[in-house]
Short mmCIF file of the C-alpha atoms (twelve columns), coordinates in Angstrom:
data_MODEL
# 
_entry.id   MODEL 
# 
loop_
_atom_site.group_PDB 
_atom_site.id 
_atom_site.type_symbol 
_atom_site.label_atom_id 
_atom_site.label_alt_id 
_atom_site.label_comp_id 
_atom_site.label_asym_id 
_atom_site.label_seq_id 
_atom_site.Cartn_x 
_atom_site.Cartn_y 
_atom_site.Cartn_z 
_atom_site.pdbx_PDB_model_num 
ATOM 1   C CA . MET A 1   104.813 166.648 -96.685  1 
ATOM 2   C CA . ILE A 2   104.443 162.838 -96.451  1 
ATOM 3   C CA . ASN A 3   104.016 160.501 -93.485  1 
ATOM 4   C CA . LYS A 4   106.250 157.700 -94.728  1 
ATOM 5   C CA . LEU A 5   108.443 157.108 -97.745  1 
ATOM 6   C CA . ARG A 6   107.128 154.323 -99.938  1 
ATOM 7   C CA . VAL A 7   110.172 152.334 -101.034 1 
ATOM 8   C CA . GLY A 8   110.288 149.394 -103.426 1 
ATOM 9   C CA . CYS A 9   113.301 147.115 -103.357 1 
ATOM 10  C CA . ASP A 10  114.349 144.180 -105.495 1 
ATOM 11  C CA . LYS A 11  115.560 141.145 -103.536 1 
ATOM 12  C CA . ASP A 12  118.199 139.250 -105.507 1 
ATOM 13  C CA . ASN A 13  121.532 141.107 -105.678 1 
ATOM 14  C CA . VAL A 14  120.051 144.101 -103.849 1 
ATOM 15  C CA . LEU A 15  119.011 142.590 -100.506 1 
ATOM 16  C CA . ALA A 16  120.399 139.058 -100.968 1 
ATOM 17  C CA . ARG A 17  123.759 137.861 -102.296 1 
ATOM 18  C CA . TYR A 18  122.342 135.855 -105.207 1 
ATOM 19  C CA . ALA A 19  125.151 136.220 -107.785 1 
ATOM 20  C CA . GLU A 20  127.817 135.616 -105.137 1 
ATOM 21  C CA . ARG A 21  126.081 132.367 -104.140 1 
ATOM 22  C CA . PHE A 22  125.827 131.295 -107.785 1 
ATOM 23  C CA . CYS A 23  129.588 131.825 -108.233 1 
ATOM 24  C CA . GLU A 24  130.371 129.890 -105.021 1 
ATOM 25  C CA . ILE A 25  128.287 126.881 -106.077 1 
ATOM 26  C CA . LEU A 26  129.712 126.999 -109.604 1 
ATOM 27  C CA . GLU A 27  133.199 126.665 -108.140 1 
ATOM 28  C CA . GLU A 28  132.232 124.059 -105.506 1 
ATOM 29  C CA . LYS A 29  130.266 121.757 -107.839 1 
ATOM 30  C CA . TYR A 30  131.926 122.311 -111.219 1 
ATOM 31  C CA . SER A 31  135.371 123.764 -110.379 1 
ATOM 32  C CA . ILE A 32  134.647 126.773 -112.604 1 
ATOM 33  C CA . TYR A 33  135.841 130.101 -111.266 1 
ATOM 34  C CA . LEU A 34  133.683 133.058 -112.303 1 
ATOM 35  C CA . PRO A 35  134.634 136.344 -110.599 1 
ATOM 36  C CA . LEU A 36  131.646 138.501 -109.707 1 
ATOM 37  C CA . GLY A 37  133.174 141.399 -111.655 1 
ATOM 38  C CA . GLU A 38  132.994 139.395 -114.871 1 
ATOM 39  C CA . ILE A 39  129.256 138.779 -114.769 1 
ATOM 40  C CA . SER A 40  128.024 140.981 -117.586 1 
ATOM 41  C CA . HIS A 41  124.356 139.905 -117.602 1 
ATOM 42  C CA . TYR A 42  121.804 137.658 -115.940 1 
ATOM 43  C CA . ARG A 43  122.093 134.804 -118.436 1 
ATOM 44  C CA . PHE A 44  124.801 133.132 -116.360 1 
ATOM 45  C CA . TYR A 45  125.698 130.596 -119.050 1 
ATOM 46  C CA . GLU A 46  126.845 133.429 -121.310 1 
ATOM 47  C CA . ASN A 47  129.345 134.741 -118.757 1 
ATOM 48  C CA . HIS A 48  131.864 131.905 -119.149 1 
ATOM 49  C CA . PRO A 49  132.581 129.516 -122.035 1 
ATOM 50  C CA . SER A 50  132.465 126.431 -119.754 1 
ATOM 51  C CA . ILE A 51  129.030 127.155 -118.291 1 
ATOM 52  C CA . THR A 52  126.039 125.580 -120.031 1 
ATOM 53  C CA . ASP A 53  122.421 126.683 -119.758 1 
ATOM 54  C CA . THR A 54  121.590 123.319 -118.119 1 
ATOM 55  C CA . MET A 55  124.346 123.792 -115.551 1 
ATOM 56  C CA . ALA A 56  123.215 127.332 -114.706 1 
ATOM 57  C CA . ARG A 57  119.573 126.267 -114.394 1 
ATOM 58  C CA . GLU A 58  120.511 123.322 -112.171 1 
ATOM 59  C CA . ILE A 59  122.427 125.623 -109.812 1 
ATOM 60  C CA . MET A 60  119.496 128.019 -109.627 1 
ATOM 61  C CA . ASP A 61  116.824 125.325 -109.255 1 
ATOM 62  C CA . LYS A 62  118.641 123.080 -106.770 1 
ATOM 63  C CA . TYR A 63  120.649 125.471 -104.642 1 
ATOM 64  C CA . ILE A 64  119.437 129.061 -104.861 1 
ATOM 65  C CA . THR A 65  115.712 129.417 -105.554 1 
ATOM 66  C CA . GLY A 66  112.558 127.949 -104.068 1 
ATOM 67  C CA . LYS A 67  113.000 126.656 -100.518 1 
ATOM 68  C CA . GLU A 68  116.801 126.754 -100.910 1 
ATOM 69  C CA . GLN A 69  116.881 130.538 -101.068 1 
ATOM 70  C CA . ILE A 70  116.373 130.694 -97.309  1 
ATOM 71  C CA . ASP A 71  120.155 130.153 -97.091  1 
ATOM 72  C CA . LEU A 72  121.046 133.155 -99.260  1 
ATOM 73  C CA . LEU A 73  123.201 135.542 -97.288  1 
ATOM 74  C CA . PRO A 74  121.814 139.058 -96.965  1 
ATOM 75  C CA . VAL A 75  123.551 142.210 -98.127  1 
ATOM 76  C CA . GLU A 76  124.097 143.133 -94.487  1 
ATOM 77  C CA . GLU A 77  124.431 146.881 -94.929  1 
ATOM 78  C CA . ALA A 78  121.123 146.939 -96.852  1 
ATOM 79  C CA . ILE A 79  119.300 145.134 -94.057  1 
ATOM 80  C CA . ASP A 80  120.948 147.298 -91.361  1 
ATOM 81  C CA . TYR A 81  120.039 150.576 -93.078  1 
ATOM 82  C CA . LEU A 82  116.461 149.487 -93.798  1 
ATOM 83  C CA . ILE A 83  115.954 148.259 -90.222  1 
ATOM 84  C CA . ALA A 84  117.253 151.615 -88.907  1 
ATOM 85  C CA . ILE A 85  114.534 153.539 -90.806  1 
ATOM 86  C CA . LYS A 86  111.771 150.906 -90.646  1 
ATOM 87  C CA . ASP A 87  109.367 153.198 -88.753  1 
ATOM 88  C CA . ARG A 88  109.719 155.921 -91.372  1 
ATOM 89  C CA . ILE A 89  109.219 153.882 -94.561  1 
ATOM 90  C CA . GLU A 90  106.788 151.434 -96.114  1 
ATOM 91  C CA . LEU A 91  109.004 148.788 -97.705  1 
ATOM 92  C CA . TYR A 92  107.787 146.667 -100.612 1 
ATOM 93  C CA . VAL A 93  109.992 143.771 -101.723 1 
ATOM 94  C CA . ILE A 94  109.322 143.534 -105.465 1 
ATOM 95  C CA . THR A 95  111.104 140.683 -107.197 1 
ATOM 96  C CA . SER A 96  110.840 138.969 -110.566 1 
ATOM 97  C CA . THR A 97  111.955 135.484 -109.529 1 
ATOM 98  C CA . VAL A 98  108.672 134.167 -110.955 1 
ATOM 99  C CA . ASN A 99  110.442 131.776 -113.374 1 
ATOM 100 C CA . TYR A 100 112.507 129.942 -110.795 1 
ATOM 101 C CA . GLY A 101 109.932 128.231 -108.592 1 
ATOM 102 C CA . THR A 102 110.237 130.726 -105.764 1 
ATOM 103 C CA . GLU A 103 106.977 131.259 -103.915 1 
ATOM 104 C CA . GLN A 104 105.890 134.288 -101.940 1 
ATOM 105 C CA . ASP A 105 106.207 132.326 -98.660  1 
ATOM 106 C CA . ASP A 106 109.850 131.498 -99.504  1 
ATOM 107 C CA . ILE A 107 110.679 135.193 -99.776  1 
ATOM 108 C CA . GLU A 108 108.648 136.080 -96.684  1 
ATOM 109 C CA . GLU A 109 110.519 133.336 -94.801  1 
ATOM 110 C CA . TRP A 110 113.857 134.797 -95.933  1 
ATOM 111 C CA . CYS A 111 112.774 138.322 -94.871  1 
ATOM 112 C CA . LYS A 112 111.840 137.009 -91.428  1 
ATOM 113 C CA . LYS A 113 115.147 135.170 -91.115  1 
ATOM 114 C CA . VAL A 114 117.134 138.374 -91.773  1 
ATOM 115 C CA . LYS A 115 114.704 140.414 -89.602  1 
ATOM 116 C CA . LEU A 116 113.632 142.673 -92.469  1 
ATOM 117 C CA . CYS A 117 110.401 144.589 -91.818  1 
ATOM 118 C CA . TYR A 118 108.284 144.951 -94.962  1 
ATOM 119 C CA . SER A 119 104.744 145.887 -95.927  1 
ATOM 120 C CA . LYS A 120 104.359 143.366 -98.733  1 
ATOM 121 C CA . VAL A 121 106.247 140.916 -100.957 1 
ATOM 122 C CA . ILE A 122 105.347 141.038 -104.645 1 
ATOM 123 C CA . ILE A 123 106.579 138.582 -107.282 1 
ATOM 124 C CA . SER A 124 106.117 139.945 -110.797 1 
ATOM 125 C CA . LYS A 125 107.965 140.518 -114.051 1 
ATOM 126 C CA . GLU A 126 105.972 143.763 -114.422 1 
ATOM 127 C CA . LYS A 127 107.534 145.729 -111.599 1 
ATOM 128 C CA . GLU A 128 106.545 149.056 -113.159 1 
ATOM 129 C CA . LYS A 129 102.864 148.096 -112.730 1 
ATOM 130 C CA . TYR A 130 103.321 147.835 -108.952 1 
ATOM 131 C CA . VAL A 131 105.513 150.928 -108.743 1 
ATOM 132 C CA . LYS A 132 102.555 152.818 -110.277 1 
ATOM 133 C CA . GLU A 133 99.884  151.059 -108.234 1 
ATOM 134 C CA . LEU A 134 101.696 151.700 -104.944 1 
ATOM 135 C CA . ASN A 135 102.791 155.200 -106.038 1 
ATOM 136 C CA . LEU A 136 106.329 154.516 -104.786 1 
ATOM 137 C CA . HIS A 137 108.714 157.367 -104.038 1 
ATOM 138 C CA . PHE A 138 111.772 155.136 -104.626 1 
ATOM 139 C CA . MET A 139 112.566 151.847 -106.345 1 
ATOM 140 C CA . ILE A 140 115.948 150.193 -105.721 1 
ATOM 141 C CA . GLU A 141 116.986 147.842 -108.517 1 
ATOM 142 C CA . ASP A 142 120.068 146.132 -109.948 1 
ATOM 143 C CA . ARG A 143 118.841 145.038 -113.386 1 
ATOM 144 C CA . GLY A 144 119.525 147.697 -115.995 1 
ATOM 145 C CA . ASP A 145 116.612 146.899 -118.315 1 
ATOM 146 C CA . THR A 146 114.158 146.878 -115.396 1 
ATOM 147 C CA . ALA A 147 115.481 150.174 -114.014 1 
ATOM 148 C CA . LEU A 148 115.157 151.815 -117.434 1 
ATOM 149 C CA . LYS A 149 111.610 150.532 -117.871 1 
ATOM 150 C CA . ILE A 150 110.505 151.782 -114.447 1 
ATOM 151 C CA . ALA A 151 112.213 155.162 -114.935 1 
ATOM 152 C CA . SER A 152 110.566 155.630 -118.331 1 
ATOM 153 C CA . THR A 153 107.048 154.637 -117.271 1 
ATOM 154 C CA . CYS A 154 106.978 156.005 -113.697 1 
ATOM 155 C CA . PRO A 155 108.422 159.557 -113.780 1 
ATOM 156 C CA . PHE A 156 107.151 160.239 -110.223 1 
ATOM 157 C CA . CYS A 157 109.447 157.532 -108.793 1 
ATOM 158 C CA . ARG A 158 113.195 157.916 -108.229 1 
ATOM 159 C CA . VAL A 159 114.868 154.757 -109.465 1 
ATOM 160 C CA . LEU A 160 118.126 153.982 -107.685 1 
ATOM 161 C CA . LEU A 161 120.249 151.588 -109.746 1 
ATOM 162 C CA . LEU A 162 122.652 149.726 -107.469 1 
ATOM 163 C CA . ASN A 163 125.968 149.617 -109.307 1 
ATOM 164 C CA . ARG A 164 126.701 146.030 -110.383 1 
ATOM 165 C CA . PRO A 165 128.926 144.632 -113.143 1 
ATOM 166 C CA . TRP A 166 125.897 143.528 -115.190 1 
ATOM 167 C CA . ASN A 167 124.365 147.015 -115.376 1 
ATOM 168 C CA . ARG A 168 127.460 148.939 -116.524 1 
ATOM 169 C CA . TYR A 169 125.884 149.580 -119.932 1 
ATOM 170 C CA . VAL A 170 123.013 151.649 -118.511 1 
ATOM 171 C CA . ASP A 171 123.184 155.356 -119.239 1 
ATOM 172 C CA . THR A 172 121.570 156.848 -116.151 1 
ATOM 173 C CA . LYS A 173 121.372 160.225 -117.885 1 
ATOM 174 C CA . SER A 174 118.562 158.788 -120.024 1 
ATOM 175 C CA . PHE A 175 115.939 159.799 -117.450 1 
ATOM 176 C CA . PRO A 176 116.053 162.508 -114.763 1 
ATOM 177 C CA . ASN A 177 114.553 160.128 -112.189 1 
ATOM 178 C CA . LEU A 178 117.196 157.409 -112.713 1 
ATOM 179 C CA . GLN A 179 120.346 157.507 -110.587 1 
ATOM 180 C CA . ARG A 180 123.258 155.099 -110.249 1 
ATOM 181 C CA . CYS A 181 124.350 154.394 -106.654 1 
ATOM 182 C CA . ASN A 182 127.674 152.786 -105.834 1 
ATOM 183 C CA . ASP A 183 126.546 151.097 -102.638 1 
ATOM 184 C CA . TRP A 184 123.996 151.015 -99.846  1 
ATOM 185 C CA . TYR A 185 125.809 153.796 -97.986  1 
ATOM 186 C CA . GLU A 186 124.913 156.097 -100.871 1 
ATOM 187 C CA . ILE A 187 121.343 154.762 -101.092 1 
ATOM 188 C CA . ASN A 188 120.892 155.281 -97.355  1 
ATOM 189 C CA . GLY A 189 122.096 158.900 -97.681  1 
ATOM 190 C CA . ILE A 190 119.526 159.560 -100.432 1 
ATOM 191 C CA . LEU A 191 116.683 158.042 -98.397  1 
ATOM 192 C CA . LEU A 192 117.669 159.937 -95.223  1 
ATOM 193 C CA . ARG A 193 117.913 163.210 -97.146  1 
ATOM 194 C CA . SER A 194 114.465 162.642 -98.601  1 
ATOM 195 C CA . LEU A 195 113.077 161.872 -95.148  1 
ATOM 196 C CA . ARG A 196 114.573 165.086 -93.753  1 
ATOM 197 C CA . GLU A 197 113.133 167.158 -96.602  1 
ATOM 198 C CA . ASN A 198 109.662 165.665 -96.695  1 
ATOM 199 C CA . ILE A 199 108.658 164.622 -93.200  1 
# 
């Protein structure tokens, strides 16, 4: 029996509409249409022949990360579900936006703006280190390589991989604690079931 579920959650593309915003700006500023479904990985410049690395970096640096990320729209159902169970979970926002000039206060500001209750914001490329340190019950992630790494090094944690076009290649049968979820409705069902069983 546990008092609260300890849940880790990535921010970009899990709580915030990062890729959608990238695609919008790409079309607004450069007249390049990139459907979300065609994004096969995080190196945006490799998703379309007309996108350069410089262009992708400029979009991220000027319009999406750092202070600008306050304007990222939330994944509303994610925020709604997490707010509904806020008294029954400890939520840790664990993101790897360390390369893009985003500071902890920027993310905390965004969380406040969308009214997300959290225990701590952590910015690190070594998410598995914090999953271990915090002894998380769940980690919600959208990057395939990160989900695989956490699942392989933290067998005590259930890793919920939010289904996105760029993680199609991940075989979730690789680890018993790794599960693909189609949407936040499914994630919410898993968390509620775990709360019913353990509290």
